[in-house]
C-alpha positions in Angstrom: -14.7 16.2 6.1 -12.7 15.2 3.0 -12.8 12.1 0.8 -9.6 10.2 0.3 -8.9 7.4 -2.1 -6.4 4.6 -1.3 -5.0 3.0 -4.4 -2.9 -0.2 -3.9 -0.1 -1.2 -6.2 1.3 -4.7 -5.6 2.1 -6.4 -8.9 -1.1 -4.8 -10.3 -3.2 -1.7 -9.5 -6.3 -1.9 -7.2 -8.1 1.4 -7.6 -10.2 2.7 -4.7 -13.3 3.9 -6.6 -15.4 4.7 -3.5 -13.0 6.5 -1.2 -13.3 7.2 2.5 -14.6 10.3 4.3 -12.1 11.4 6.9 -11.7 14.5 9.1 -8.2 15.5 7.8 -5.0 14.3 6.1 -3.6 12.9 9.4 -6.5 10.5 9.6 -5.8 9.5 6.0 -2.1 8.8 7.0 -3.3 6.5 9.8 -5.8 4.7 7.5 -3.0 4.2 4.9 -0.7 2.6 7.6 -3.6 0.4 8.8 -4.3 -0.7 5.2 -0.6 -1.5 4.6 -0.5 -3.6 7.8 -3.7 -5.5 6.9 -2.4 -6.2 3.4 0.9 -7.5 4.7 -0.8 -9.6 7.3 -3.1 -11.2 4.7 -0.3 -11.9 2.1 3.1 -11.6 3.8 4.8 -13.6 0.9 4.0 -10.8 -1.5 6.6 -8.4 0.0 9.3 -10.9 -0.9 8.3 -11.5 -4.5 9.8 -8.3 -6.0 6.7 -6.4 -6.9 6.3 -2.8 -5.9 4.1 -2.3 -2.9 2.7 1.2 -2.7 -0.4 2.8 -1.4 -1.1 6.1 -3.1 -3.6 8.4 -1.3 -5.4 10.9 -3.4 -8.0 13.6 -2.6 -11.3 14.4 -4.2 -9.6 16.5 -6.9 -7.4 13.5 -7.8 -4.3 15.1 -6.3 -1.7 12.7 -4.8 -1.5 13.6 -1.1 1.2 11.0 -0.2 2.6 7.6 -1.0 3.2 4.8 1.5 5.9 2.4 0.1 7.1 -0.8 1.5 10.6 -1.6 0.5 12.5 -4.8 1.1 16.3 -5.1 0.7 17.8 -8.5 0.8 21.4 -9.0 1.6 23.5 -11.0 -0.9 24.2 -13.4 2.0 20.6 -14.4 2.2 19.5 -17.7 0.6 17.3 -17.4 -2.5 13.6 -16.7 -1.8 11.4 -19.8 -2.6 8.0 -18.2 -1.9 5.4 -18.2 -4.6 2.2 -16.2 -5.1 -1.0 -17.8 -3.7 
């Protein structure tokens, strides 16, 4: 069992100070994907506001295991975004 920390960057940094005990790195990958889905479901407008949206997963030693990035590319043909932060 290893402890993984899921730090969220979305206009600011939300550090995971507690971490989560998981069996292996693949379980951490799945948890990162679930967390990203949950965050997008809760605040879908944030992905359109131009902020970086990254989940950085670190181990107990503080080593970065992987990053999960959400990137949005808007075509020049799209109308301007009028969404605002809640």
